[in-house]
C-alpha positions as CSV (number, residue, x, y, z in Angstrom):
1,X,-101.1,7.2,123.8
2,X,-99.9,3.7,123.2
3,X,-101.9,0.7,122.1
4,X,-102.0,-1.0,125.5
5,X,-103.3,2.2,127.1
6,X,-106.0,2.5,124.5
7,X,-107.1,-1.1,125.0
8,X,-107.2,-0.6,128.8
9,X,-109.4,2.5,128.3
10,X,-111.6,0.6,125.9
11,X,-112.1,-2.2,128.5
12,X,-112.8,0.3,131.2
13,X,-115.4,2.2,129.2
14,X,-117.0,-0.9,127.9
15,X,-118.1,-1.4,131.5
16,X,-119.4,2.2,131.5
17,X,-120.7,3.0,128.0
18,X,-121.6,6.5,126.8
19,X,-125.2,7.3,127.6
20,X,-127.8,6.5,125.0
21,X,-129.3,9.2,122.9
22,X,-131.8,10.9,125.1
23,X,-133.3,14.2,125.8
24,X,-131.8,15.9,128.9
25,X,-133.7,17.3,131.8
26,X,-135.4,20.5,130.5
27,X,-136.2,23.4,132.8
28,X,-138.2,26.4,132.0
29,X,-135.2,28.2,130.5
30,X,-134.4,25.3,128.1
31,X,-134.5,25.8,124.4
32,X,-134.0,23.3,121.6
33,X,-134.3,19.6,121.4
34,X,-133.5,19.2,117.7
35,X,-132.6,16.3,115.5
36,X,-131.5,15.8,111.9
37,X,-131.6,12.4,110.3
38,X,-130.1,11.9,106.8
39,X,-130.4,8.9,104.6
40,X,-128.1,8.3,101.6
41,X,-128.6,5.8,98.9
42,X,-126.8,4.7,95.7
43,X,-128.9,5.1,92.5
44,X,-128.3,5.5,88.8
45,X,-127.7,9.2,89.6
46,X,-124.9,8.3,92.1
47,X,-125.0,8.9,95.9
48,X,-128.2,10.8,96.6
49,X,-129.8,12.3,99.7
50,X,-132.8,10.0,99.8
51,X,-134.4,11.1,103.1
52,X,-134.0,14.1,105.3
53,X,-136.0,14.4,108.5
54,X,-135.5,17.2,111.0
55,X,-137.0,19.0,114.0
56,X,-135.7,22.3,115.2
57,X,-132.8,24.4,113.8
58,X,-130.8,21.7,112.0
59,X,-130.7,21.7,108.2
60,X,-128.7,20.7,105.2
61,X,-128.4,22.4,101.8
62,X,-128.8,20.2,98.8
63,X,-125.7,18.0,98.2
64,X,-122.9,19.2,96.0
65,X,-120.9,17.0,93.7
66,X,-117.5,18.6,92.9
67,X,-116.0,15.1,92.5
68,X,-118.8,13.6,90.4
69,X,-122.1,12.0,91.2
70,X,-120.7,9.2,93.3
71,X,-119.5,11.5,96.2
72,X,-122.0,13.8,97.9
73,X,-120.6,16.8,99.8
74,X,-123.1,18.0,102.4
75,X,-123.0,21.2,104.5
76,X,-124.6,20.9,108.0
77,X,-126.4,24.1,109.0
78,X,-127.3,25.2,112.6
79,X,-128.6,28.7,112.3
80,X,-128.5,29.5,116.1
81,X,-124.8,28.9,115.9
82,X,-124.4,27.2,119.2
83,X,-125.7,25.3,122.2
84,X,-127.2,26.9,125.3
85,X,-128.3,25.3,128.5
86,X,-130.9,22.6,127.9
87,X,-130.2,22.2,124.2
88,X,-129.9,18.7,122.8
89,X,-128.9,18.2,119.2
90,X,-128.9,14.7,117.6
91,X,-127.3,14.3,114.1
92,X,-127.7,11.0,112.4
93,X,-126.5,9.9,109.0
94,X,-127.4,6.5,107.5
95,X,-125.3,5.5,104.5
96,X,-126.7,2.6,102.4
97,X,-124.3,0.3,100.5
98,X,-121.8,1.7,98.0
99,X,-122.3,5.3,99.0
100,X,-119.7,8.0,99.7
101,X,-120.6,11.1,101.8
102,X,-118.5,14.0,103.0
103,X,-120.2,16.2,105.7
104,X,-118.7,19.4,106.9
105,X,-119.9,22.7,108.4
106,X,-119.7,26.3,107.1
107,X,-118.2,27.6,110.3
108,X,-117.2,26.9,113.9
109,X,-119.7,25.3,116.3
110,X,-120.1,26.9,119.7
111,X,-121.2,25.8,123.1
112,X,-122.0,29.0,125.0
113,X,-121.7,29.7,128.7
114,X,-124.1,27.6,130.8
115,X,-126.7,29.1,133.0
116,X,-126.4,29.0,136.7
117,X,-128.3,25.7,136.9
118,X,-125.6,24.1,134.7
119,X,-128.3,22.3,132.6
120,X,-126.5,20.1,130.1
121,X,-125.6,21.2,126.6
122,X,-125.6,18.0,124.6
123,X,-124.8,16.9,121.1
124,X,-124.9,13.4,119.7
125,X,-123.5,12.5,116.3
126,X,-124.4,9.0,115.1
127,X,-122.9,7.8,111.7
128,X,-124.1,4.4,110.4
129,X,-122.0,3.2,107.4
130,X,-123.1,0.2,105.4
131,X,-121.0,-2.2,103.4
132,X,-118.5,-0.8,100.8
133,X,-119.4,2.8,101.8
134,X,-117.3,5.7,103.0
135,X,-118.1,8.4,105.6
136,X,-116.0,11.6,105.8
137,X,-116.9,13.6,108.9
138,X,-114.9,16.9,108.7
139,X,-116.6,19.6,110.7
140,X,-114.9,22.9,111.5
141,X,-113.8,23.5,115.1
142,X,-116.1,23.6,118.2
143,X,-115.6,26.4,120.6
144,X,-116.4,25.7,124.2
145,X,-117.0,29.0,126.0
146,X,-115.9,29.6,129.5
147,X,-118.1,27.8,132.0
148,X,-119.9,25.7,129.4
149,X,-121.4,22.4,130.6
150,X,-121.4,20.0,127.7
151,X,-121.4,16.5,126.5
152,X,-120.3,15.8,122.9
153,X,-120.6,12.3,121.6
154,X,-119.5,10.9,118.2
155,X,-120.5,7.3,117.5
156,X,-119.5,5.6,114.2
157,X,-120.9,2.1,113.3
158,X,-119.2,0.5,110.3
159,X,-120.2,-2.6,108.4
160,X,-117.9,-4.9,106.3
161,X,-115.5,-3.0,104.0
162,X,-116.9,0.4,105.2
163,X,-114.3,3.2,105.7
164,X,-114.2,6.3,107.9
165,X,-112.2,9.5,108.0
166,X,-113.1,12.0,110.6
167,X,-111.9,14.6,113.0
168,X,-112.8,16.9,115.9
169,X,-111.1,20.1,116.8
170,X,-112.0,21.6,120.2
171,X,-111.2,25.0,121.6
172,X,-111.4,25.2,125.3
173,X,-112.3,28.8,126.2
174,X,-111.6,32.0,124.2
175,X,-107.8,32.2,123.9
176,X,-108.0,35.2,121.6
177,X,-109.7,37.1,124.5
178,X,-107.4,35.6,127.1
179,X,-110.3,33.7,128.6
180,X,-109.8,30.1,129.6
181,X,-112.4,27.4,130.2
182,X,-112.9,28.6,133.7
183,X,-115.1,26.3,135.8
184,X,-116.6,24.7,132.7
185,X,-117.3,21.0,132.4
186,X,-116.9,18.9,129.3
187,X,-117.3,15.2,128.4
188,X,-116.2,14.1,124.9
189,X,-116.5,10.7,123.4
190,X,-115.4,9.3,120.1
191,X,-116.0,5.7,119.4
192,X,-115.9,3.4,116.3
193,X,-117.5,0.0,116.1
194,X,-117.2,-2.4,113.1
195,X,-119.7,-5.2,113.0
196,X,-120.6,-4.4,116.6
197,X,-117.0,-4.8,117.7
198,X,-115.3,-1.9,119.5
199,X,-112.3,-0.7,117.5
200,X,-111.5,2.7,118.8
201,X,-112.8,4.6,121.8
202,X,-111.5,8.0,123.0
203,X,-112.9,9.8,126.0
204,X,-112.0,13.1,127.7
205,X,-113.6,14.3,130.9
206,X,-113.0,17.7,132.4
207,X,-114.6,18.6,135.6
208,X,-113.7,19.8,139.1
209,X,-111.9,16.6,139.9
210,X,-109.9,16.5,136.7
211,X,-109.2,20.1,135.9
212,X,-105.4,19.6,136.3
213,X,-105.5,17.9,132.8
214,X,-105.2,21.3,131.3
215,X,-101.7,21.9,132.6
216,X,-100.5,18.3,132.9
217,X,-97.8,17.1,130.5
218,X,-99.8,13.9,130.0
219,X,-102.9,16.1,129.4
220,X,-103.3,19.2,127.3
221,X,-100.0,20.7,128.4
222,X,-101.4,24.2,128.7
223,X,-102.7,24.2,125.1
224,X,-106.4,25.4,124.6
225,X,-106.8,23.5,121.3
226,X,-107.2,19.7,121.3
227,X,-107.5,18.0,117.9
228,X,-108.1,14.3,117.1
229,X,-108.2,12.8,113.6
230,X,-109.1,9.1,112.9
231,X,-109.0,7.2,109.7
232,X,-109.5,3.5,108.7
233,X,-109.7,0.7,108.8
234,X,-106.6,0.1,106.8
235,X,-105.8,-3.4,105.6
236,X,-102.4,-3.9,107.2
237,X,-102.2,-7.7,106.5
238,X,-102.5,-7.7,102.8
239,X,-99.6,-6.2,100.9
240,X,-100.5,-3.4,98.4
241,X,-98.5,-2.2,95.4
242,X,-100.1,1.2,95.7
243,X,-100.0,1.9,99.5
244,X,-97.0,1.6,101.8
245,X,-98.4,2.1,105.3
246,X,-95.1,2.8,106.9
247,X,-94.4,5.5,104.4
248,X,-97.8,7.0,104.9
249,X,-97.3,7.2,108.7
250,X,-93.8,8.7,108.2
251,X,-95.4,11.3,105.9
252,X,-98.0,12.2,108.5
253,X,-95.4,12.5,111.2
254,X,-93.4,14.8,108.9
255,X,-96.5,17.0,108.6
256,X,-96.7,17.1,112.4
257,X,-93.1,18.0,112.8
258,X,-93.1,20.7,110.1
259,X,-96.3,22.2,111.5
260,X,-94.5,23.2,114.8
261,X,-97.3,22.0,117.0
262,X,-97.3,19.3,119.7
263,X,-98.7,16.6,117.4
264,X,-98.2,12.9,116.8
265,X,-99.4,9.9,114.9
266,X,-100.2,6.5,116.2
267,X,-101.6,3.2,114.9
268,X,-104.5,1.7,117.0
269,X,-105.3,-1.7,115.4
270,X,-106.3,-0.9,111.8
271,X,-106.8,2.8,112.5
272,X,-104.5,5.8,112.1
273,X,-104.9,8.5,114.8
274,X,-103.4,12.0,114.5
275,X,-103.4,14.1,117.7
276,X,-102.6,17.7,118.0
277,X,-102.3,20.3,120.8
278,X,-102.0,23.9,119.8
279,X,-102.7,27.6,120.6
280,X,-104.5,28.2,117.3
281,X,-107.4,26.1,116.0
282,X,-106.8,27.2,112.4
283,X,-103.3,25.7,112.5
284,X,-104.7,22.4,113.7
285,X,-107.3,22.4,110.9
286,X,-104.5,23.1,108.4
287,X,-102.5,20.2,109.8
288,X,-105.5,17.8,109.6
289,X,-106.2,18.9,106.0
290,X,-102.6,18.1,105.0
291,X,-102.9,14.7,106.7
292,X,-106.3,14.1,105.0
293,X,-104.7,14.8,101.6
294,X,-102.3,11.9,102.2
295,X,-104.7,9.6,103.9
296,X,-107.6,9.8,101.4
297,X,-105.8,8.3,98.4
298,X,-104.2,5.7,100.6
299,X,-107.5,4.6,102.2
300,X,-110.0,4.9,99.3
301,X,-107.8,5.5,96.2
302,X,-109.3,8.9,95.6
303,X,-107.5,12.2,95.4
304,X,-108.5,14.9,97.8
305,X,-111.1,17.5,96.8
306,X,-111.6,20.1,99.4
307,X,-115.2,21.3,100.1
308,X,-115.7,24.7,98.5
309,X,-117.1,26.1,101.8
310,X,-113.6,25.9,103.3
311,X,-112.4,28.6,100.9
312,X,-115.2,31.1,101.7
């Protein structure tokens, strides 16, 4: 997608913002309205999980520090394993100044088949990143079961000099079982604001009026796996002795080519976007990890250190 098209989408959706965090209509068969709010601070012991409030089946283990005390690795746990009709999960992470947090999940997320009433299955992720802080949001894939009815929102608010690296990998249907998304409905939003100014906004809507997007060349091109990775902001105006942004983008494009998927890299303002369409979610994840290994030292001058949970 080119820059002009992205800006046009941004202007369009500025007029129609994503819904505010709210509890959906809940019928008798509804289940969880859960939230998890994490607060991270910088202390003499490094980046610490200062506050953790939750309701319902959302938890975190204690932070791990494989890179030293200044970078906290956090594993997000959702014991039910997925969303059913009526569920609403809200995940919030508040990073104070000079903190560095990496959040991932131990396994795939799931959105199960909706009930006949099509009550919404809703997840909101809100990441607030203060000055000179870094948020890495690297969850494993999300599987949308046939006939799910879901809205998945990612909202990232950055302050001055804050950085973000994140991705989402979505599997529509159960391709291993030869089951497509069927009559499912999905709305996905991914937006980044810095100092209250919109920088990136991505939105995908699949419903009865737009189901042709699955087969369209300008859509998913018949691929059940859709991946999006976003990193930035990069300082493209100031020359750097250590980072050549053109070489970085060329390297990322080589990963896409070598990976054999329908993938590409684009620059949207100060943000690098990597997109991938594939038949295998694990292959998309491996591509994004390769890109992350290159992006991380270029953006924050730190070598990659993969979460241990990825190897289990």
